[in-house]
C-alpha positions as a LaTeX table, in Angstrom:
\begin{tabular}{lrrr}
\hline
Residue & $x$ (\AA) & $y$ (\AA) & $z$ (\AA) \\
\hline
Met1 & 48.85 & 44.52 & 298.95 \\
Lys2 & 47.41 & 43.16 & 302.38 \\
Thr3 & 49.51 & 45.85 & 303.91 \\
Gln4 & 48.40 & 48.87 & 302.19 \\
Lys5 & 44.38 & 47.97 & 302.63 \\
Leu6 & 45.07 & 47.36 & 306.47 \\
Ile7 & 46.88 & 50.69 & 306.29 \\
Ile8 & 43.72 & 52.23 & 304.34 \\
Glu9 & 41.35 & 50.73 & 306.62 \\
Trp10 & 43.16 & 51.99 & 309.57 \\
Leu11 & 43.12 & 55.70 & 308.22 \\
Asn12 & 39.54 & 55.13 & 307.19 \\
Asn13 & 38.79 & 54.27 & 311.34 \\
Tyr14 & 40.85 & 56.89 & 312.56 \\
Ser15 & 39.30 & 59.52 & 310.57 \\
Gln16 & 35.74 & 58.39 & 311.73 \\
Asn17 & 36.70 & 57.66 & 315.63 \\
Ser18 & 38.49 & 61.41 & 315.47 \\
Asn19 & 35.10 & 63.26 & 313.64 \\
Leu20 & 37.89 & 64.92 & 311.44 \\
Thr21 & 36.95 & 64.71 & 307.77 \\
Thr22 & 40.00 & 65.59 & 306.01 \\
Phe23 & 44.10 & 64.48 & 305.68 \\
Val24 & 46.41 & 66.91 & 304.89 \\
Val25 & 49.93 & 65.88 & 303.56 \\
Gly26 & 53.07 & 67.52 & 302.97 \\
Val27 & 54.53 & 66.38 & 299.75 \\
Ser28 & 58.10 & 66.49 & 299.36 \\
Gly29 & 58.77 & 64.62 & 295.70 \\
Gly30 & 60.27 & 61.86 & 297.95 \\
Val31 & 58.88 & 58.17 & 297.95 \\
Asp32 & 57.54 & 58.68 & 301.86 \\
Ser33 & 55.37 & 61.46 & 301.14 \\
Ala34 & 54.49 & 59.63 & 297.79 \\
Leu35 & 53.46 & 56.44 & 299.50 \\
Val36 & 51.43 & 58.21 & 302.51 \\
Ser37 & 49.44 & 60.74 & 300.20 \\
Thr38 & 48.43 & 57.85 & 297.73 \\
Leu39 & 47.24 & 55.92 & 300.75 \\
Cys40 & 45.32 & 58.64 & 302.15 \\
Ala41 & 43.80 & 59.28 & 298.52 \\
Glu42 & 42.92 & 55.62 & 298.54 \\
Thr43 & 40.61 & 56.34 & 301.27 \\
Gly44 & 38.20 & 58.50 & 299.44 \\
Ile45 & 38.28 & 60.75 & 302.22 \\
Lys46 & 39.21 & 64.44 & 301.40 \\
Thr47 & 42.91 & 64.68 & 300.67 \\
Ile48 & 44.86 & 68.10 & 300.39 \\
Val49 & 48.32 & 67.58 & 299.52 \\
Val50 & 50.86 & 70.61 & 300.42 \\
Ser51 & 53.83 & 71.65 & 298.46 \\
Met52 & 55.72 & 74.09 & 300.82 \\
Pro53 & 59.13 & 74.99 & 299.00 \\
Ile54 & 61.72 & 76.86 & 300.90 \\
His55 & 64.55 & 77.59 & 298.24 \\
Gln56 & 63.83 & 73.93 & 296.95 \\
His57 & 66.10 & 72.20 & 294.45 \\
Lys58 & 64.50 & 71.73 & 291.30 \\
Ser59 & 64.45 & 68.30 & 290.83 \\
Glu60 & 62.74 & 67.88 & 294.30 \\
Leu61 & 60.11 & 70.05 & 293.41 \\
Asp62 & 59.50 & 68.82 & 289.80 \\
Arg63 & 59.01 & 65.56 & 291.28 \\
Ala64 & 56.65 & 66.84 & 293.79 \\
His65 & 54.53 & 68.36 & 290.97 \\
Lys66 & 54.60 & 65.46 & 288.95 \\
His67 & 53.23 & 63.11 & 291.98 \\
Ile68 & 50.54 & 65.86 & 292.81 \\
Lys69 & 49.32 & 65.96 & 288.89 \\
Trp70 & 49.34 & 62.20 & 288.94 \\
Leu71 & 47.27 & 62.19 & 292.43 \\
Lys72 & 44.75 & 64.72 & 290.84 \\
Asp73 & 43.83 & 63.04 & 287.99 \\
Lys74 & 43.76 & 59.63 & 289.46 \\
Tyr75 & 41.53 & 60.36 & 292.70 \\
Asn76 & 38.77 & 62.80 & 292.35 \\
Asn77 & 38.76 & 63.32 & 296.95 \\
Val78 & 42.43 & 64.95 & 296.04 \\
Ser79 & 43.19 & 68.69 & 295.98 \\
Ser80 & 46.54 & 70.40 & 296.38 \\
Met81 & 47.81 & 73.93 & 297.78 \\
Glu82 & 51.60 & 75.13 & 297.24 \\
Val83 & 52.83 & 77.37 & 299.95 \\
Asn84 & 56.10 & 78.99 & 298.86 \\
Leu85 & 57.86 & 79.81 & 302.52 \\
Ser86 & 61.30 & 80.73 & 300.86 \\
His87 & 60.29 & 84.83 & 301.92 \\
Val88 & 58.98 & 83.60 & 305.39 \\
Tyr89 & 62.45 & 81.63 & 305.80 \\
Asp90 & 64.58 & 84.20 & 305.02 \\
Thr91 & 62.84 & 86.77 & 306.92 \\
Phe92 & 63.51 & 84.21 & 310.24 \\
Glu93 & 67.22 & 83.43 & 308.93 \\
Met94 & 67.58 & 87.69 & 309.07 \\
Met95 & 66.86 & 87.74 & 312.75 \\
Phe96 & 69.73 & 85.07 & 313.40 \\
Ala97 & 72.29 & 86.60 & 311.03 \\
Asp98 & 75.04 & 86.01 & 313.61 \\
Asn99 & 74.24 & 82.18 & 314.52 \\
Glu100 & 76.73 & 80.02 & 313.10 \\
Asn101 & 74.04 & 76.44 & 313.80 \\
Lys102 & 73.29 & 75.91 & 310.16 \\
Leu103 & 71.55 & 72.65 & 311.43 \\
Ala104 & 69.27 & 74.92 & 313.59 \\
Leu105 & 68.30 & 76.83 & 310.91 \\
Ala106 & 67.89 & 73.50 & 308.61 \\
Asn107 & 65.56 & 72.18 & 311.23 \\
Ser108 & 63.49 & 75.43 & 311.22 \\
Arg109 & 62.50 & 74.57 & 307.65 \\
Ala110 & 60.83 & 71.61 & 308.55 \\
Arg111 & 59.00 & 73.57 & 311.83 \\
Leu112 & 57.97 & 76.42 & 308.99 \\
Arg113 & 56.25 & 73.33 & 307.03 \\
Met114 & 54.41 & 71.86 & 310.31 \\
Thr115 & 53.27 & 75.07 & 311.32 \\
Thr116 & 51.74 & 75.51 & 307.90 \\
Leu117 & 50.12 & 72.48 & 307.69 \\
Tyr118 & 48.58 & 72.68 & 310.88 \\
Gln119 & 47.17 & 76.04 & 309.80 \\
Ile120 & 45.41 & 74.25 & 306.58 \\
Ala121 & 44.61 & 70.99 & 308.75 \\
Gln122 & 42.60 & 73.43 & 311.28 \\
Thr123 & 41.05 & 75.59 & 309.00 \\
Asn124 & 39.26 & 72.01 & 307.05 \\
Glu125 & 38.66 & 69.90 & 310.69 \\
Gly126 & 41.97 & 67.87 & 309.43 \\
Leu127 & 44.47 & 65.65 & 310.60 \\
Val128 & 48.27 & 66.29 & 309.86 \\
Val129 & 49.56 & 62.84 & 308.42 \\
Gly130 & 52.97 & 61.71 & 308.89 \\
Thr131 & 55.21 & 60.46 & 306.18 \\
Gly132 & 58.20 & 59.00 & 308.52 \\
Asn133 & 59.33 & 55.10 & 308.18 \\
Lys134 & 60.44 & 52.98 & 310.50 \\
Val135 & 64.04 & 53.57 & 310.07 \\
Glu136 & 63.45 & 57.43 & 310.78 \\
Asp137 & 61.57 & 57.27 & 312.94 \\
Phe138 & 62.38 & 54.61 & 315.62 \\
Gly139 & 65.93 & 53.67 & 314.28 \\
Val140 & 67.83 & 56.40 & 313.99 \\
Gly141 & 65.71 & 59.25 & 314.90 \\
Phe142 & 65.99 & 61.09 & 311.27 \\
Phe143 & 63.72 & 63.74 & 311.70 \\
Thr144 & 63.57 & 67.50 & 313.16 \\
Lys145 & 61.26 & 67.22 & 316.86 \\
Tyr146 & 58.43 & 69.75 & 316.27 \\
Gly147 & 59.15 & 69.64 & 312.42 \\
Asp148 & 58.24 & 66.74 & 310.30 \\
Gly149 & 57.78 & 64.61 & 313.91 \\
Gly150 & 54.96 & 67.16 & 314.35 \\
Val151 & 51.69 & 64.96 & 313.18 \\
Asp152 & 48.55 & 63.54 & 314.24 \\
Ile153 & 49.20 & 60.07 & 312.89 \\
Ser154 & 51.68 & 57.74 & 311.21 \\
Pro155 & 50.70 & 55.83 & 308.50 \\
Ile156 & 53.95 & 54.13 & 307.36 \\
Ala157 & 56.07 & 54.26 & 311.00 \\
Asp158 & 55.95 & 50.54 & 311.05 \\
Leu159 & 57.55 & 50.10 & 307.29 \\
Met160 & 60.93 & 49.82 & 306.88 \\
Lys161 & 62.22 & 51.96 & 303.94 \\
Ser162 & 62.27 & 48.57 & 301.39 \\
Glu163 & 58.47 & 47.93 & 302.30 \\
Val164 & 57.95 & 51.47 & 301.31 \\
Arg165 & 59.69 & 51.25 & 298.10 \\
Ala166 & 57.69 & 48.27 & 297.57 \\
Ser167 & 54.14 & 49.33 & 298.32 \\
Ala168 & 54.82 & 52.75 & 296.33 \\
Ile169 & 55.28 & 50.77 & 293.43 \\
Asp170 & 52.37 & 48.48 & 294.21 \\
Leu171 & 50.12 & 51.15 & 294.11 \\
Gly172 & 51.78 & 52.46 & 290.79 \\
Val173 & 53.55 & 55.79 & 292.58 \\
Ile174 & 56.00 & 57.70 & 289.60 \\
Ser175 & 58.89 & 55.67 & 288.79 \\
Asp176 & 61.23 & 58.54 & 289.61 \\
Ile177 & 60.33 & 59.16 & 292.73 \\
Ile178 & 60.81 & 55.79 & 293.94 \\
Lys179 & 64.35 & 55.69 & 292.15 \\
Ala180 & 65.17 & 59.11 & 293.36 \\
Lys181 & 68.06 & 59.31 & 296.45 \\
Pro182 & 66.30 & 59.91 & 299.48 \\
Thr183 & 66.69 & 63.64 & 300.88 \\
Asp184 & 65.41 & 65.44 & 303.49 \\
Gly185 & 65.28 & 68.56 & 301.79 \\
Leu186 & 66.06 & 70.85 & 304.09 \\
Trp187 & 69.40 & 72.51 & 302.55 \\
Gly188 & 68.61 & 74.05 & 299.34 \\
Asp189 & 71.25 & 72.00 & 297.63 \\
Asp190 & 71.53 & 68.11 & 296.27 \\
Arg191 & 72.59 & 66.47 & 299.45 \\
Thr192 & 71.17 & 63.25 & 299.99 \\
Asp193 & 70.15 & 61.32 & 303.40 \\
Glu194 & 73.21 & 59.14 & 302.54 \\
Asp195 & 75.39 & 62.14 & 302.44 \\
Gln196 & 74.58 & 62.95 & 306.26 \\
Leu197 & 74.02 & 59.54 & 307.69 \\
Gly198 & 76.86 & 58.00 & 306.51 \\
Ala199 & 74.60 & 54.88 & 305.47 \\
Thr200 & 71.97 & 53.80 & 302.84 \\
Tyr201 & 68.52 & 53.13 & 304.39 \\
Asp202 & 68.86 & 49.34 & 303.11 \\
Glu203 & 71.93 & 49.13 & 305.62 \\
Leu204 & 70.34 & 50.82 & 308.45 \\
Glu205 & 67.81 & 48.68 & 308.19 \\
Trp206 & 69.90 & 45.95 & 308.36 \\
Ala207 & 71.32 & 47.37 & 311.27 \\
Met208 & 68.16 & 48.01 & 312.98 \\
Asn209 & 66.70 & 44.22 & 312.18 \\
Tyr210 & 70.08 & 43.26 & 313.38 \\
Thr211 & 70.20 & 45.18 & 316.81 \\
Glu212 & 66.53 & 43.69 & 317.47 \\
Gly213 & 67.97 & 40.50 & 317.28 \\
Met214 & 65.65 & 39.51 & 313.83 \\
Leu215 & 68.58 & 38.18 & 311.70 \\
Asn216 & 69.65 & 34.52 & 312.02 \\
Asp217 & 73.19 & 35.15 & 310.76 \\
Phe218 & 74.86 & 37.28 & 313.48 \\
Ser219 & 78.41 & 37.50 & 312.03 \\
Cys220 & 79.58 & 40.95 & 310.45 \\
Thr221 & 81.57 & 42.49 & 307.78 \\
Asp222 & 83.97 & 45.16 & 308.10 \\
Lys223 & 81.69 & 47.16 & 306.26 \\
Gln224 & 78.56 & 46.01 & 308.39 \\
Glu225 & 80.63 & 46.50 & 311.62 \\
Lys226 & 81.10 & 50.39 & 310.62 \\
Val227 & 77.00 & 50.39 & 309.52 \\
Leu228 & 76.30 & 49.17 & 313.18 \\
Lys229 & 78.25 & 52.09 & 314.99 \\
Ile230 & 76.85 & 54.37 & 312.61 \\
Tyr231 & 73.17 & 53.02 & 313.68 \\
Asn232 & 73.95 & 52.59 & 317.24 \\
Arg233 & 75.44 & 56.31 & 317.65 \\
Leu234 & 72.34 & 57.91 & 315.80 \\
Asn235 & 70.00 & 56.00 & 317.93 \\
Lys236 & 71.66 & 57.47 & 320.93 \\
Gln237 & 72.28 & 60.73 & 320.30 \\
Asn238 & 68.43 & 60.92 & 318.95 \\
Lys239 & 66.63 & 58.79 & 321.68 \\
His240 & 65.29 & 62.34 & 322.95 \\
Lys241 & 63.03 & 62.43 & 319.78 \\
Met242 & 62.01 & 58.66 & 319.83 \\
Ile243 & 60.91 & 58.76 & 323.41 \\
Pro244 & 58.09 & 60.37 & 325.48 \\
Ile245 & 58.92 & 63.99 & 327.00 \\
Pro246 & 60.57 & 63.70 & 330.17 \\
Val247 & 58.14 & 64.66 & 332.82 \\
Phe248 & 58.81 & 65.37 & 336.73 \\
Ile249 & 56.16 & 63.51 & 338.93 \\
Lys250 & 55.86 & 64.63 & 342.49 \\
Asn251 & 54.76 & 61.25 & 343.85 \\
Asn252 & 58.10 & 59.49 & 343.02 \\
Asn253 & 60.34 & 62.44 & 344.22 \\
Ile254 & 58.58 & 63.07 & 347.63 \\
\hline
\end{tabular}
């Protein structure tokens, strides 16, 4: 429980130093958002958890509802909101009816959710709390720029997926959520993160540790070689999400 206690203390300190009195967390039915919302609840600070379905797969929405109920039953500082963004998304999609880039439209779901979280946060003197883990945020860049990547603080961005699961178990998060296959919830179907990435989080976690020299054994199986290629390709392709925005510095160019 040491890591969880340190994160809870960090959240408390950040809230006090920022003079903002509320945590706002989008809850998807996945283990990352379940852990983050529970850590926020553990601080005793006002925590608003928000479900934002956009033609959501029923299983995801059911898990989100179960987790929200569990939180509210356990913590008296937790309240919830459900903002159904399906109609907003449909209207937005109609404006780009001739656009064949399905990924761009999928990412627009995440950006609509980000806008919603900031509306709620600003209304409640709050901070939008990120739910990305280390592999997503700093390994393969599996998040939407200015979508779920648009947050104020990131309490689990230095935790591997395996550490997220272990912490969620320690805090008593519902087992259905811990066992569920990870999904970004941007497509309105049952495709998983593994379907999109081509590898599991455990495999990508290994690749990240391998690439950063954290492993003693540097021999690879054929399968691991394939995972390394996937990891390196995604890391390079999504690097623009993981580094500061390029800024022209006039004194360096005169």
